[in-house]
PAGU-291404 format. One record per atom (N, C-alpha, C): residue in three letters; x, y, z. Coordinates in steps of 0.02 Angstrom, whole numbers, plus 50000, padded with zeros to 5 digits. Layout:
BEGIN
ALAXYZ
...
REM end
This chain:
BEGIN
MET585674698453374
MET585924691753389
MET586264688853328
MET586864686253338
MET587234683153284
MET587534676553307
ALA587644672053260
ALA587934665553277
ALA588564664253236
LYS589074661753268
LYS589684659653233
LYS589764652153244
ILE589794648453189
ILE589814641153192
ILE590504638653172
VAL590784634353216
VAL591434631353202
VAL591384623853216
LYS591624619753169
LYS591624612453179
LYS592334609753183
GLY592434604653222
GLY593104601853231
GLY593084594453249
LYS593674591853264
LYS593744584653277
LYS593864583053351
ALA594124587953390
ALA594304586553459
ALA593904590853508
PHE593644587553560
PHE593244591053610
PHE593684594453663
LYS594294592053672
LYS594714594553726
LYS594834602053722
GLY595024604453663
GLY595184611553656
GLY594584616053668
VAL594004614253640
VAL593424618553647
VAL593144618453718
VAL593164612653751
VAL592924612353820
VAL593374616453867
ASN594024615953857
ASN594484619953897
ASN594374627453886
TYR594204629253824
TYR594104636253808
TYR593464639053841
ILE592914635553832
ILE592274638253858
ILE592254638153934
LEU592654633953966
LEU592654633554039
LEU593264636954070
ASP593584641154032
ASP594164644954056
ASP593944649754112
LYS594224648954171
LYS594014652954229
LYS594154660454218
GLN594654661954178
GLN594834668954166
GLN594274672754128
LYS593814668954099
LYS593264672154062
LYS592644672854106
ASN592724671554171
ASN592164672054218
ASN591554668054193
THR591654661754182
THR591154657454151
THR590604655354199
GLU590014654454172
GLU589454651754210
GLU589094646654165
ILE589024640554190
ILE588664635454152
ILE587914636754158
ILE587584637754101
ILE586864639154101
ILE586464632654098
ASP586684627954057
ASP586314621654051
ASP586764616454018
PHE586584610054028
PHE586944604553996
PHE586504598353996
ASP586674593453955
ASP586294587253954
ASP586744581653928
GLY586684575753959
GLY587044569853937
GLY587784569853954
LEU587994574254000
LEU588704574954016
LEU588824574154091
ARG589404571454108
ARG589624571254178
ARG590044577554189
VAL589774582254226
VAL590094588854232
VAL590504589554297
LYS590754584154322
LYS591164584354382
LYS591804588254370
SER592074587654309
SER592694591154291
SER592724591854215
LYS593214595754192
LYS593324596454120
LYS593464589654089
VAL593864585654124
VAL594054579154098
VAL593444574654088
SER592984574754137
SER592394570554133
SER591924572854077
ILE591894579454067
ILE591484582154012
ILE591764579953945
ILE592414580653937
ILE592744578653875
ILE592644571253862
GLN592734567153913
GLN592664559953905
GLN591944558053886
SER591454561653914
SER590754560353896
SER590634561553822
PHE590894567153798
PHE590824568853727
PHE591174563553683
VAL591784561753700
VAL592184557153660
VAL591864550253657
THR591594547953714
THR591284541353716
THR590694540953668
GLN590274546053668
GLN589684545953623
GLN589894546753550
ALA590394550853537
ALA590624551953468
ALA590874545453438
SER591124540853480
SER591394534453454
SER590844529953429
LEU590214531653441
LEU589654527653415
LEU589594528053340
ASN589884533253310
ASN589844534053237
ASN590514536753211
SER590934532153190
SER591604533953167
SER591604537353099
ARG591024537153064
ARG590984540252998
ARG590944547853002
VAL590784550553060
VAL590744557853068
VAL591444560453082
ALA591744563653032
ALA592434566053039
ALA592484571753089
LYS591994576253088
LYS591994581953134
LYS591374581653178
SER591454578453235
SER590884577553281
SER590784583353328
VAL591274587953330
VAL591234593753375
VAL590914599653339
CYS590424602653371
CYS590144608853344
CYS590114614053400
HIS590424619753387
HIS590464625153436
HIS590124631353406
ILE589604633753438
ILE589234639453414
ILE589254645053466
SER589474650853445
SER589464656753488
SER588864661053470
LEU588434662353518
LEU587854666653508
LEU587994673453540
ASP588044678553498
ASP588234685253522
ASP587644690053519
PHE587584694253569
PHE587044699053574
PHE587314706053580
SER586894710953566
SER587104717853569
SER587194720053643
ALA587674724453653
ALA587784727153720
ALA587174730953746
GLN586754733353699
GLN586154736953719
GLN585644732453752
ASP585714725853744
ASP585254721153775
ASP585534718253840
LYS586094720853863
LYS586454717953920
LYS586014717453982
ASP585634722653998
ASP585244722854059
ASP584664717754059
LYS584404716254002
LYS583824711853998
LYS584004704453990
LEU584644703153972
LEU584844696253957
LEU585104692654019
SER584644689854056
SER584824685654113
SER585044678754088
ASN585354674854130
ASN585554668054111
ASN584954663954090
GLN584404664954126
GLN583794661154111
GLN583534662754041
LEU583514669254023
LEU583274671253958
LEU583744668853902
MET584394669553914
MET584874667353863
MET584834659853852
GLY584694656153907
GLY584614648953900
GLY584004647253859
ARG583464651053869
ARG582844649853831
ARG582954651353757
ILE583314656753743
ILE583464658553674
ILE583894653053642
ALA584384650653679
ALA584834645453654
ALA584444639153637
HIS583974637253679
HIS583574631253666
HIS583114632253605
ASP582844638153597
ASP582444639653537
ASP582874638853475
TYR583474641553479
TYR583944641153423
TYR584114633953407
MET584264630053458
MET584444622953448
MET583864619053416
LYS583264620253440
LYS582684616553414
LYS582584618053340
GLN582624624453321
GLN582524626253252
GLN583094623953206
MET583684623253235
MET584254620853196
MET584284613253193
GLY583834609853228
GLY583834602553228
GLY584344599453274
ILE584574603353323
ILE585054600853372
ILE584664597853430
VAL584464591653423
VAL584054588253473
VAL584324581253486
ASN584124578453543
ASN584294571553561
ASN585054570453560
THR585424575053589
THR586154574353590
THR586444577853652
GLN587074576653664
GLN587434579853720
GLN587564587253703
TYR587524591453754
TYR587704598453742
TYR587864601853809
ILE588204607453803
ILE588334611653861
ILE588294618953838
ILE587964623153877
ILE587884630353862
ILE588224634253918
VAL588694638453899
VAL589094642153948
VAL589084649653930
ARG589014653853981
ARG589034661053971
ARG589724663753991
HIS589984668253950
HIS590614671653965
HIS590474679053982
PHE590884681854025
PHE590814688854045
PHE591464692754031
ASP591844690453981
ASP592484693553967
ASP592454699153916
LYS591864700453887
LYS591784705753838
LYS591204710253856
GLU591184715953823
GLU590644720753838
GLU589964718053819
HIS589914714653762
HIS589264712153740
HIS589124705253769
PRO588494703853785
PRO588314697253812
PRO588414691853758
HIS588664686053778
HIS588724680553731
HIS588764673953768
ILE588544668753734
ILE588564662053763
ILE588884657353712
HIS589144651853738
HIS589464646853695
HIS589084640253702
LEU588894637553645
LEU588554631153642
LEU589014626053609
VAL589144620653644
VAL589534615153616
VAL589094608953617
TYR589024605653560
TYR588614599553558
TYR588944594153516
ASN588724588053527
ASN588984582253492
ASN588574581053429
ARG588904581053371
ARG588544579853308
ARG588354572453300
VAL588604568153344
VAL588374561253347
VAL587854561053403
ASP587224559753385
ASP586694560353435
ASP586674554153481
ASN586194553953525
ASN586154548753576
ASN586044541753547
ASN585814541553484
ASN585704535153451
ASN586254533453401
GLY586774537453400
GLY587334536153355
GLY587224538953285
LYS586684542753275
LYS586544545753210
LYS586864552653204
THR586954554853142
THR587274561253129
THR586774566953130
ILE586944572353164
ILE586534578453162
ILE586784582553102
THR586354583553054
THR586564586652991
THR586814593753000
ASP587304595552959
ASP587534602452958
ASP587424605552889
SER586974602552851
SER586824604952784
SER586564612152785
ASN586894616552749
ASN586694623552745
ASN586584626652813
ASP586994624652861
ASP586884626852930
ASP586984634452939
ARG587444637352902
ARG587554644552911
ARG586984648652882
PHE586714646352826
PHE586134649852797
PHE585534649352843
ARG585404643252869
ARG584844642252914
ARG584944646152979
SER585564646253003
SER585714649653065
SER585574657153061
GLU585784660253006
GLU585674667352999
GLU584934669052999
LYS584554664952964
LYS583834666052961
LYS583514665353030
ILE583714660153067
ILE583444658853134
ILE583634664453182
CYS584254666853177
CYS584474672253222
CYS584044678553212
LYS583884680053151
LYS583464685853137
LYS582764684853166
GLU582494678853159
GLU581834677353186
GLU581824677853262
LEU582344675253295
LEU582374675453368
LEU582504682553393
THR582884686353355
THR583004693353374
THR582344697153376
GLU581924695753327
GLU581264698953325
GLU580804696153378
LYS580814689553387
LYS580374686253436
LYS580494688953507
TYR581124689853525
TYR581294691953593
TYR581434699553598
SER581244703153545
SER581314710453544
SER582024712653560
LEU582504709453528
LEU583204711153538
LEU583424716453489
TYR583994719353501
TYR584254724753460
TYR584644721953401
PHE584484724353341
PHE584874722553282
PHE585514726753283
ALA586064723553298
ALA586684727353308
ALA587164727153249
ILE587404721153234
ILE587934720553184
ILE587654717153122
GLY587924719053065
GLY587714715753003
GLY587624720652947
LYS587494718052888
LYS587434722252829
LYS586834726852832
GLU586324724852871
GLU585724729052876
GLU585874735852907
ASN586424736252945
ASN586584742552980
ASN587124746652946
VAL587354744352889
VAL587864748052852
VAL587564754452822
LYS587904759952829
LYS587674766352800
LYS587894766452726
GLU587444764052684
GLU587614762952613
GLU587784769552578
HIS587484775052599
HIS587614781352565
HIS588344783652574
ARG588694780752621
ARG589394782452632
ARG589874777752595
LEU589594772452566
LEU590024767552533
LEU590274770152465
LYS590854767752447
LYS591144769252382
LYS591174762852342
GLU591264763452276
GLU591324757552234
GLU591974753852248
PRO591954747152243
PRO591404742952220
PRO590924740752275
ASP591064742752338
ASP590644740652394
ASP589924742952386
LYS589834748852358
LYS589164751452349
LYS588744746752306
THR589034744452250
THR588674739952205
THR588574733152239
LYS589064730852276
LYS588994724352311
LYS588404724352358
TYR588304729952393
TYR587744730252440
TYR587074730952404
GLU587084733952345
GLU586474734152305
GLU586274727052284
ILE586774723152263
ILE586644716152245
ILE586404712152306
TYR586724713352363
TYR586534710052425
TYR585804711352442
ASN585594717652439
ASN584904719452455
ASN584404716152407
SER584584715852343
SER584144712752294
SER584064705252308
LEU584624701952321
LEU584604694752336
LEU584224693352400
LYS584324697552450
LYS583984696652514
LYS583224697052506
THR583004701352460
THR582284702152447
THR582004696652403
LEU582384694852351
LEU582124690352299
LEU582184682952313
VAL582744680852343
VAL582844673652354
VAL582274670452394
PRO582024673452448
PRO581464670352484
PRO580814669952444
LYS580764673952390
LYS580134674252352
LYS580144669752290
CYS580724667852266
CYS580774664052204
CYS580794656552216
LYS580554652852165
LYS580514645552171
LYS580974641952122
SER581344645552082
SER581804642452034
SER582344647452014
TRP582894644851986
TRP583424649251963
TRP583184653551905
GLN582754650851863
GLN582494654651806
GLN582114660851831
GLN581694659651880
GLN581304665251908
GLN581764670351941
LEU582254667951978
LEU582714672452013
LEU583124676651964
THR583394673451912
THR583804677151864
THR583384682351826
ASN582764680651813
ASN582324685551779
ASN582194691551823
GLU582074690351887
GLU581934695851934
GLU582564700051945
LEU583144696851948
LEU583764700551956
LEU583914704851895
ARG583744702251836
ARG583844706051774
ARG583454712551776
LYS582844712251804
LYS582434718351809
LYS582774723551854
ALA583184721051901
ALA583534725651947
ALA584224727551918
GLY584354725651856
GLY584984727451825
GLY585564722951844
ILE585414716951868
ILE585934712351890
ILE585954706251844
LYS586534704751818
LYS586634699051775
LYS586904693151815
THR586644687151800
THR586844681151836
THR587264676651791
GLU587834674451816
GLU588274669851780
GLU588404663651822
PHE588394657851788
PHE588524651551823
PHE589204648851805
LYS589564646351854
LYS590214643251842
LYS590124635651842
THR590374632351789
THR590294625151783
THR590964621651792
LYS590914615251805
LYS591514611051816
LYS591794608751749
GLY592384611251732
GLY592714609251670
GLY592274610451610
ASN592204605351568
ASN591784605751508
ASN591094602851520
SER590944601251582
SER590284598251597
SER589764603651610
ASP589144601351621
ASP588594605951637
ASP588484606451712
GLU588914603251751
GLU588834603351824
GLU589014610251852
VAL588524613551882
VAL588624620351909
VAL588994619951976
GLN589514623951982
GLN589904624152043
GLN589854630752081
GLY589644635952046
GLY589614642452079
GLY589204647352039
VAL589094653252069
VAL588694658352036
VAL589024665152048
ARG588974669551999
ARG589234676352005
ARG588694681351983
PHE588734687252011
PHE588254692551996
PHE588614698751972
GLU588364701751919
GLU588684707651890
GLU588194713551887
LYS588454719251908
LYS588064725451904
LYS588554731351901
ASN588364736251860
ASN588774742351853
ASN589504740751834
GLY589604735151798
GLY590274733351776
GLY590674729751829
TYR590384728451888
TYR590734724851942
TYR590454717851947
LEU590904712951956
LEU590724705951958
LEU590914702952026
PHE590434699652059
PHE590564696752125
PHE590334689452127
ASN590744685252158
ASN590514678552174
ASN589954679052225
GLY589474674452220
GLY588914674652267
GLY589134674452339
SER589624670252355
SER589874669652424
SER590234675952448
LYS590474680052400
LYS590804686352418
LYS590294691852434
VAL589714691352402
VAL589174695952419
VAL588954694652491
ASP588864688252507
ASP588724685952575
ASP588764678452575
LYS588974675552631
LYS589054668352635
LYS588414664552619
MET587844667552635
MET587214664052624
MET586994664352551
PHE587384667752508
PHE587204668252438
PHE587704664552393
SER588004659352419
SER588394654852377
SER587894650852335
TYR588144647652283
TYR587694643952238
TYR587304638552277
SER587654634652317
SER587334629052351
SER586794631352400
LYS586914636952433
LYS586424639352483
LYS585824642552450
ILE585934646252395
ILE585364648952359
ILE584954643252329
ASP585304638252300
ASP584964632552269
ASP584524628952320
TYR584794628052380
TYR584414624752434
TYR583784628752451
GLN583854635352457
GLN583294639552476
GLN582754639552422
LEU582954639652358
LEU582474639452304
LEU582084632952304
GLU582424627352318
GLU582094620952322
GLU581584620852379
GLN581774623652435
GLN581324624052492
GLN580714628252476
ASN580824633852442
ASN580264638152422
ASN579784634452376
ALA580064630652328
ALA579654626952280
ALA579244621552316
ARG579554618052363
ARG579194612852400
ARG578624615852441
SER578764621352474
SER578244624652515
SER577664626952471
HIS577824629652412
HIS577304632052367
HIS576894626152341
SER577224620652324
SER576874614752299
SER576414611852351
ALA576654611452413
ALA576254608752468
ALA575644613152481
SER575744619752477
SER575194624452488
SER574674623852434
GLN574894623052370
GLN574424622252315
GLN574024615852321
SER574364610352341
SER574024603952348
SER573484604352401
GLN573644607852456
GLN573164608652510
GLN572564612652487
GLU572684618052450
GLU572144622252425
GLU571704618352375
GLN572034614452331
GLN571674610552281
GLN571234605352315
SER571514602052366
SER571124597052403
SER570524600152436
HIS570624606152465
HIS570074609652498
HIS569534611552448
SER569734614052388
SER569264616052336
SER568864610052311
THR569214604352302
THR568884598252278
THR568364595852328
SER568544596152392
SER568074594052444
SER567454598352443
ASN567544604852436
ASN566974609452433
ASN566534608052373
ALA566864606552315
ALA566494605152254
ALA566084598852260
VAL566364593652292
VAL566004587352301
VAL565404588352346
VAL565514592052400
VAL564954593452446
VAL564404597252411
SER564594602252370
SER564104606252333
SER563724602052284
THR564084597452248
THR563764593152198
THR563264588452231
ILE563484585452287
ILE563034580852323
ILE562404584452345
GLY562494590652368
GLY561914594552389
GLY561444595952332
SER561724597652272
SER561314599152214
SER560934592952190
VAL561294587252187
VAL560974581052165
VAL560424579052213
GLY560584579852278
GLY560084578052328
GLY559464582152320
SER559544588552305
SER558964592952297
SER558564590852236
ALA558924589152182
ALA558574587252120
ALA558184580752130
LEU558504575752161
LEU558164569452173
LEU557584570252220
GLY557704574552269
GLY557154575752317
GLY556544578452280
GLY556654582652230
GLY556104585552191
GLY555744580252151
LEU556124575052128
LEU555804569852088
LEU555354565352128
PHE555564563752189
PHE555204558852228
PHE554714561852277
ASP554724568252285
ASP554224571452328
ASP553564571852291
ILE553024569752324
ILE552354570552294
ILE552094577452314
GLN551984581252264
GLN551754588052277
GLN550994588252276
PRO550674589252333
PRO549944589752335
PRO549694595252290
GLY549214593552248
GLY548924598452204
GLY548164597852204
SER547854600952155
SER547114601052153
SER546834594252139
GLY547224589652104
GLY546954583152086
GLY547184577452131
TYR547534579052184
TYR547814573752227
TYR547324571952282
ASP547234565252292
ASP546784562752343
ASP547144557152380
GLU547254557852444
GLU547624552852482
GLU547264546152482
ASN546614545952489
ASN546234539752490
ASN546274536052423
GLU546234540052369
GLU546274537052302
GLU546964534052290
ALA547474537252313
ALA548154534752305
ALA548244528152341
GLU547964527552401
GLU548014521352440
GLU547614515752406
TYR547034517452377
TYR546624512552342
TYR547004509752282
LEU547314513852243
LEU547694511752184
LEU548284507252203
ARG548604508752260
ARG549174504752282
ARG548934497652299
LEU548374497052333
LEU548114490552351
LEU547904486552290
GLN547634489952239
GLN547444486552177
GLN548044483652142
ARG548604487252142
ARG549204484652109
ARG549464478452145
LEU549404478352211
LEU549624472552249
LEU549214466352233
LYS548554467352224
LYS548114461752209
LYS548264458452141
LYS548514462452093
LYS548644459952026
LYS549284455852021
LYS549744456352071
LYS550364452652070
LYS550234445252076
PRO550494440952032
PRO550394433652035
PRO550734430752096
LYS550404425652123
LYS550684422452182
LYS551264417952162
ARG551774417752201
ARG552354413552186
ARG552194406352206
LYS552404401752164
LYS552294394652178
LYS552944391552201
PHE552904387652252
PHE553494384652281
PHE553514377252264
GLY554094374552261
GLY554174367452247
GLY554264366152173
ARG554414360052154
ARG554564358252085
ARG553924357352046
GLN553874360151987
GLN553294359551943
GLN553394353651895
ILE552864349751886
ILE552904344051840
ILE552504345551777
REM end
């Protein structure tokens, strides 16, 4: 399963494309739209998009493509369920959308068009959407037992020649290390162990980082040329997410350990105090004598006098 994401300003072109009769289209699902005609669908999208004029590109068109080997198992119902899983994980909620299946190619595929201006006039973020999308596609491919068809994972690296051979070595290292690292320092150290040097591109004479490059075997590649998900901004986002997750996990563990320690301490103190105040019957203990002594102490207490003394 793969996703291709395209954003634009006009709904007319994309709606006409996905509902082209020559592609043997079938509408799988929709929400918030008047689907009487293409014109009514377009107008529904345009009306909601006008709620937020600050969104320059309110149109988002995503093509979800599957392997031809999964053709027999991919019913409209299943593809719709996969599409909804994808939308939920991408944060595409509370907005207008339409999901359409095309039958014009050998491999199964569906088209999702949604409004980036949601039902409340708020913007649906597209931050690092391609990086997030690739990760989600892999997860859904595994979840639904789909076939891994296209992508770098299926390249026969032993047949590659330079510089592509080195580029794929860098790709594999980044694919393994980026999800595990929590900072650029950690990542660069781990890449160095793999024989990969990291270089940062800055803006002019400032310290503001604009890009990253990786060098190995004398070949130098921009991160985005290795793969789109390995541009500086996307790696930086992933490292921040990793650090936050690690920090949250540590805080939870620390809180759990502290709670256990408090419970243990209370139990220990309780046991010690219990030992102090428990009367342990021994050879010299007499219950009657103890009661007699208690009554004697009460008799010796002076009586309180009430009222003003002169």
